[in-house]
C-alpha positions as CSV (number, residue, x, y, z in Angstrom):
1,M,0.0,0.0,0.0
2,G,3.0,2.3,0.4
3,V,3.9,4.9,3.0
4,A,1.2,7.6,3.7
5,P,1.4,10.6,6.0
6,L,-0.7,10.5,9.1
7,Q,-2.4,13.5,10.7
8,I,-2.6,13.2,14.5
9,A,-6.0,14.0,16.0
10,F,-8.2,12.5,18.7
11,S,-11.9,12.8,19.5
12,D,-13.3,15.4,21.9
13,A,-16.0,12.9,22.7
14,D,-13.5,10.2,23.6
15,W,-11.7,12.6,25.9
16,A,-15.0,13.6,27.6
17,A,-15.9,10.0,28.2
18,I,-12.5,9.2,29.7
19,R,-12.6,12.3,31.9
20,A,-16.1,11.4,33.1
21,R,-15.0,7.9,34.0
22,V,-12.0,9.2,36.0
23,A,-14.1,11.8,37.8
24,G,-16.7,9.3,38.7
25,Y,-14.4,6.6,39.9
26,E,-15.5,5.0,43.2
27,W,-12.4,4.8,45.3
28,H,-11.9,1.9,47.7
29,E,-9.5,0.8,50.4
30,M,-5.8,0.1,50.6
31,P,-3.8,-1.4,53.4
32,D,-2.5,0.9,56.1
33,V,1.2,1.7,55.8
34,P,3.2,3.0,58.8
35,E,4.6,6.5,58.4
36,G,7.8,6.3,56.3
37,G,6.9,2.8,55.1
38,D,6.7,1.7,51.4
39,R,3.3,2.8,50.2
40,W,3.9,0.9,47.0
41,A,4.6,-2.4,48.7
42,Y,1.1,-3.8,47.9
43,G,0.8,-2.3,44.4
44,T,0.0,1.2,43.1
45,D,-0.1,3.7,46.0
46,M,-3.7,5.1,46.1
47,R,-2.6,8.5,47.4
48,T,-0.3,9.0,44.4
49,L,-2.8,7.7,42.0
50,R,-5.5,10.0,43.4
51,Q,-3.2,13.0,42.9
52,I,-2.6,11.9,39.3
53,C,-6.3,11.5,38.7
54,D,-7.1,14.9,40.3
55,H,-4.7,16.5,37.8
56,W,-6.1,14.4,35.0
57,V,-9.6,15.7,35.6
58,G,-8.8,19.3,36.7
59,G,-5.5,20.4,35.2
60,Y,-4.3,18.1,32.4
61,D,-4.4,19.6,28.9
62,W,-5.5,16.5,26.9
63,Q,-4.7,18.1,23.6
64,R,-1.0,18.3,24.4
65,L,-0.7,14.6,23.4
66,A,-1.7,15.4,19.8
67,R,0.5,18.5,19.7
68,R,3.6,16.7,21.0
69,L,3.1,13.7,18.7
70,G,2.0,15.7,15.7
71,A,5.0,18.0,16.0
72,W,7.0,15.3,14.1
73,P,6.3,13.6,10.8
74,N,4.0,10.6,11.3
75,F,3.3,8.0,8.7
76,T,1.6,4.6,8.2
77,T,2.2,1.7,6.0
78,E,1.1,-1.9,5.7
79,I,3.3,-5.0,5.6
80,D,1.8,-8.5,5.3
81,G,-1.6,-7.1,6.4
82,Q,-0.2,-5.4,9.5
83,A,-0.7,-1.6,9.6
84,I,2.3,0.1,11.1
85,H,2.5,3.6,12.5
86,F,5.9,5.3,12.7
87,L,7.6,8.6,13.0
88,H,10.2,9.4,10.3
89,I,12.5,12.3,10.9
90,K,15.1,13.1,8.3
91,S,18.4,14.6,9.6
92,P,19.9,17.7,8.0
93,A,23.3,16.1,8.2
94,A,24.9,14.8,5.1
95,N,25.3,11.0,5.1
96,A,23.1,10.7,8.2
97,T,23.0,7.3,9.8
98,P,19.6,5.6,9.7
99,L,18.6,4.8,13.3
100,L,15.6,2.6,14.2
101,L,14.3,3.1,17.8
102,T,11.9,0.6,19.3
103,H,9.9,1.1,22.5
104,G,8.4,-1.5,24.9
105,W,5.5,-2.0,27.3
106,P,4.0,-0.1,29.1
107,G,5.6,2.7,27.1
108,S,5.1,3.9,23.5
109,V,6.8,6.0,20.9
110,L,6.3,9.0,23.3
111,E,9.4,7.7,25.2
112,F,11.6,9.1,22.4
113,L,10.1,12.5,21.8
114,D,12.5,14.4,24.0
115,V,15.6,12.8,22.3
116,I,14.5,13.3,18.7
117,G,16.3,16.7,18.6
118,P,19.8,15.6,19.5
119,L,19.6,12.3,17.7
120,A,18.2,13.8,14.5
121,A,21.0,16.2,14.3
122,R,23.1,13.3,13.0
123,C,20.7,10.4,12.3
124,D,17.6,9.7,10.2
125,L,15.2,8.5,12.8
126,V,12.5,5.8,12.4
127,I,10.3,5.3,15.5
128,P,7.6,2.7,15.0
129,S,4.7,1.7,17.3
130,L,4.8,-2.0,18.0
131,P,2.0,-4.0,16.4
132,G,-1.2,-3.6,18.5
133,Y,0.2,-0.5,20.2
134,G,-0.9,3.1,19.9
135,L,-1.6,4.1,16.3
136,S,-0.3,0.9,14.7
137,G,-3.0,-1.6,13.6
138,K,-4.4,-4.3,15.9
139,P,-3.3,-7.7,14.8
140,K,-5.9,-10.5,14.4
141,T,-3.7,-12.8,16.7
142,P,-0.7,-12.1,18.9
143,I,2.5,-11.0,17.2
144,G,5.7,-11.2,19.1
145,P,9.1,-9.6,18.9
146,R,10.7,-12.1,16.4
147,A,7.9,-11.5,13.9
148,T,8.1,-7.8,14.6
149,A,11.8,-7.7,13.8
150,A,11.0,-9.1,10.3
151,L,8.4,-6.4,9.8
152,W,10.9,-3.7,10.9
153,D,13.6,-4.9,8.6
154,R,11.1,-4.7,5.7
155,L,10.0,-1.3,6.8
156,M,13.5,0.0,6.8
157,R,14.7,-1.6,3.5
158,E,11.6,-2.0,1.4
159,E,9.3,0.8,2.5
160,L,11.9,3.5,3.4
161,G,14.7,2.4,1.1
162,Y,17.5,2.2,3.6
163,A,20.2,-0.3,2.5
164,S,21.4,-0.6,6.1
165,Y,20.7,0.8,9.6
166,I,21.5,0.7,13.3
167,A,18.8,-0.4,15.7
168,Q,18.2,0.6,19.3
169,G,15.8,-0.7,22.0
170,G,14.8,-1.3,25.6
171,D,12.1,-3.5,27.1
172,W,10.4,-5.4,24.2
173,G,12.4,-3.0,22.0
174,A,15.5,-4.8,23.2
175,V,14.1,-8.2,22.2
176,V,13.0,-6.9,18.8
177,T,16.4,-5.2,18.3
178,G,18.1,-8.4,19.4
179,W,16.2,-10.4,16.8
180,L,17.1,-7.8,14.2
181,G,20.7,-8.4,14.9
182,A,20.3,-12.2,15.0
183,R,18.1,-12.7,12.0
184,H,18.3,-9.6,9.8
185,G,22.0,-8.6,9.9
186,L,23.8,-8.0,6.7
187,A,25.2,-11.5,6.7
188,Q,21.7,-12.9,6.6
189,G,20.6,-10.6,3.8
190,G,18.9,-8.0,6.0
191,G,19.8,-4.4,6.7
192,C,20.8,-4.4,10.4
193,R,24.5,-3.4,10.8
194,A,24.7,-2.9,14.5
195,I,22.4,-2.8,17.6
196,H,22.3,-0.9,20.9
197,L,20.5,-2.2,23.9
198,N,19.5,-0.8,27.3
199,M,18.0,-4.0,28.7
200,F,19.2,-7.6,28.6
201,A,16.4,-9.8,27.1
202,L,17.1,-12.0,24.2
203,R,19.9,-14.4,25.2
204,A,21.8,-17.5,24.4
205,P,21.1,-20.6,26.5
206,V,24.4,-20.4,28.4
207,P,24.4,-21.0,32.1
208,P,26.2,-18.7,34.6
209,Q,29.5,-20.0,35.7
210,T,31.4,-17.5,37.9
211,P,30.2,-16.6,41.4
212,E,29.4,-13.1,40.1
213,E,27.3,-14.5,37.3
214,Q,25.5,-16.9,39.6
215,A,24.7,-14.1,42.0
216,W,23.2,-12.1,39.1
217,A,21.1,-15.1,38.1
218,A,19.8,-15.6,41.6
219,E,19.0,-11.9,41.9
220,Q,17.1,-11.9,38.6
221,L,15.2,-15.0,39.6
222,A,14.1,-13.3,42.9
223,T,13.1,-10.2,41.0
224,R,10.9,-12.1,38.6
225,E,9.3,-14.0,41.5
226,R,8.6,-10.7,43.3
227,E,7.7,-8.5,40.3
228,G,6.7,-10.9,37.6
229,A,3.0,-11.5,38.2
230,Y,2.0,-9.1,35.4
231,L,4.4,-10.8,33.1
232,R,2.9,-14.3,33.6
233,L,-0.6,-13.0,33.3
234,Q,0.0,-11.1,30.1
235,M,2.0,-14.0,28.6
236,T,-0.7,-16.5,29.4
237,K,-4.2,-14.9,29.7
238,P,-4.0,-11.4,28.4
239,Q,-7.6,-11.5,27.2
240,T,-8.9,-12.1,30.7
241,L,-7.2,-9.0,31.9
242,S,-8.6,-6.9,29.1
243,Y,-12.2,-7.0,30.2
244,A,-11.4,-5.0,33.3
245,M,-8.8,-2.7,31.8
246,M,-10.7,-1.8,28.6
247,D,-13.5,-0.6,30.9
248,S,-11.6,1.4,33.4
249,P,-9.2,4.4,32.7
250,V,-8.2,4.5,36.3
251,G,-7.5,0.7,36.2
252,V,-5.2,1.3,33.1
253,A,-3.5,4.2,34.9
254,A,-2.9,2.1,38.1
255,W,-1.5,-0.8,36.0
256,I,0.8,1.4,34.0
257,V,1.9,3.9,36.7
258,E,3.0,1.1,39.0
259,K,5.5,0.0,36.4
260,F,6.8,3.5,35.8
261,H,7.3,3.8,39.6
262,R,8.9,0.5,40.2
263,W,11.2,0.4,37.1
264,S,12.5,4.0,37.2
265,D,15.4,5.8,38.9
266,R,13.5,8.0,41.3
267,R,16.5,9.5,43.1
268,G,16.3,13.3,43.2
269,A,19.3,15.7,43.6
270,D,17.9,16.5,47.1
271,G,18.1,12.8,48.1
272,S,14.3,12.3,47.8
273,D,12.7,9.2,46.3
274,R,9.7,10.3,44.3
275,L,8.0,9.4,41.0
276,D,8.1,13.0,39.8
277,N,11.9,12.9,40.0
278,A,11.7,10.6,37.0
279,F,8.6,11.7,35.1
280,S,6.2,14.7,35.0
281,T,2.6,13.9,35.7
282,D,1.7,15.2,32.3
283,D,4.2,12.9,30.5
284,L,2.7,9.9,32.4
285,L,-0.8,10.9,31.4
286,D,0.2,11.4,27.8
287,N,1.4,7.8,27.7
288,I,-1.7,6.5,29.4
289,M,-4.0,8.6,27.2
290,L,-2.3,7.1,24.1
291,Y,-3.4,3.6,25.2
292,L,-6.9,4.8,26.1
293,L,-7.6,7.0,23.0
294,T,-6.4,4.3,20.7
295,R,-8.1,1.5,22.7
296,S,-4.9,-0.5,22.5
297,F,-4.3,-1.7,26.1
298,N,-5.7,-5.1,25.1
299,T,-3.8,-5.7,21.9
300,A,-0.6,-4.3,23.5
301,T,-0.6,-7.0,26.1
302,W,-1.0,-9.6,23.3
303,F,2.6,-8.9,22.5
304,Y,3.5,-10.9,25.6
305,R,1.6,-13.9,24.4
306,G,3.2,-13.6,21.0
307,A,6.6,-13.6,22.7
308,M,5.8,-16.7,24.7
309,E,4.8,-18.5,21.6
310,E,7.9,-17.5,19.7
311,G,10.4,-17.8,22.5
312,T,13.1,-15.3,23.6
313,V,16.1,-17.6,23.6
314,L,18.6,-17.9,20.8
315,P,19.3,-21.3,19.3
316,A,21.9,-23.3,21.2
317,G,25.4,-22.5,20.0
318,S,24.6,-19.2,18.5
319,R,24.9,-15.5,19.4
320,V,24.1,-12.1,17.9
321,E,27.2,-11.3,15.8
322,V,26.5,-7.8,14.7
323,P,28.4,-5.1,16.7
324,T,26.4,-4.5,19.9
325,G,26.4,-1.6,22.3
326,V,25.3,-2.0,25.8
327,A,24.1,0.8,28.1
328,V,23.8,-0.4,31.8
329,Y,21.5,1.8,33.8
330,P,21.6,1.4,37.6
331,A,17.9,1.2,38.3
332,E,17.1,-1.2,35.4
333,L,14.9,-4.0,36.8
334,F,16.0,-6.6,34.3
335,K,19.7,-6.1,34.7
336,F,22.5,-7.1,32.4
337,P,24.7,-9.9,33.6
338,P,28.4,-9.5,34.1
339,R,30.0,-8.6,30.7
340,R,31.5,-12.1,30.1
341,L,28.1,-13.7,30.3
342,A,26.5,-11.0,28.1
343,E,29.2,-11.6,25.5
344,Q,28.0,-15.2,25.2
345,S,24.8,-13.8,23.6
346,F,26.1,-10.6,21.9
347,N,29.2,-9.4,20.1
348,V,29.7,-6.5,22.6
349,V,31.9,-3.7,21.2
350,R,30.7,-1.0,23.6
351,W,29.8,-1.3,27.3
352,T,28.8,1.8,29.2
353,E,27.8,1.9,32.8
354,L,25.8,5.1,33.6
355,D,25.3,6.6,37.0
356,H,21.6,7.5,36.7
357,G,18.5,6.1,35.0
358,G,16.3,3.1,34.9
359,H,14.1,1.1,32.5
360,F,12.7,4.0,30.6
361,A,16.1,5.3,29.7
362,A,15.2,7.9,27.0
363,M,12.5,9.5,29.1
364,E,14.4,9.4,32.4
365,T,17.8,10.6,31.2
366,K,17.2,12.3,27.9
367,A,20.5,14.1,27.1
368,A,22.6,11.2,28.6
369,F,20.7,8.6,26.6
370,A,21.1,10.6,23.4
371,A,24.8,11.1,24.1
372,E,25.3,7.4,24.7
373,V,23.5,6.3,21.6
374,L,25.3,8.8,19.4
375,G,28.6,7.7,20.9
376,F,27.8,4.2,19.7
377,V,26.7,5.4,16.3
378,D,30.1,7.2,16.0
379,Q,31.9,4.1,17.2
380,V,30.4,1.9,14.5
381,A,30.1,4.6,11.8
382,G,32.4,2.7,9.6
383,T,29.8,-0.1,9.4
384,A,26.8,2.2,9.0
385,S,25.8,3.7,5.7
386,A,23.1,6.1,4.9
387,R,20.3,5.8,2.4
């Protein structure tokens, strides 16, 4: 069908309906927490959520979402029956490097809006919405990261005409990006020349050996036991979850905000630990509203089921051989292992340990994220060619 421009606009009636549901929400109870205790220990803190909802109803400018997203060139195309929304920003630089940025859950393309400026100074940017997310089409059945990587390679080469590109991602974006390197590198006839990751996801089936590696594995197992209920639910029975979430804007907000709180680096310069040290309330609400206005919470969670059906482990005896950059953020929940073990899965040519930031690296650290990615682009510039 080809690439077509997309004008960003949302319905006043949809906003009014969401606002009315939030305003009319019947609040319930939460466990008492001692003064100074962890108000998030049982899940989303009701006091914080009520503050967010008060602003949502009384102070939030819902049209800012369309303005922020529409400030950049938006497009759609269709590949194998799957409609794909993406931002495409051409750099003014001569011989700009094509850079593909992929988000995850519960994020969106909005994660990258504040880094477009510095990245586009030297790179052509392509920022797609995952299948079933935001303004991309809703698949008929779950699509996972491996199938998405195949769509992205065709988007870059066949639809946009890039002979080669560098890919970057965190969360599901890290898995998609990993599969791009594994299955769609230049050696396999694809266009991916190098990848940059800010989360460890796709991996080779190599057991930890050193005490440090074994400690990492034990910590990650404990983290998944403590924090992974959402993961198991969305991988196994996402449709059951959908009936509650598609009916409740406050429910969607609670489900998403809890992850932004738990997975971010909330340390403030004054020593405080607050969600607003990492994200503004308006930015959180923009992301939530994108899920609500596009009615995509349900199909976004299908991505987990798609991943379970595909698998997220490389074939035994293989690793991703394209040059790989790794950014290690201190508050990342799903941490990278020690470098030796990571190198069993990836051809690591750059390893950067940053002093601030978490799971939503581009949103949380902005300039530092952009500088790190551009540093990698410069490092592998000899292997990256422009359109």
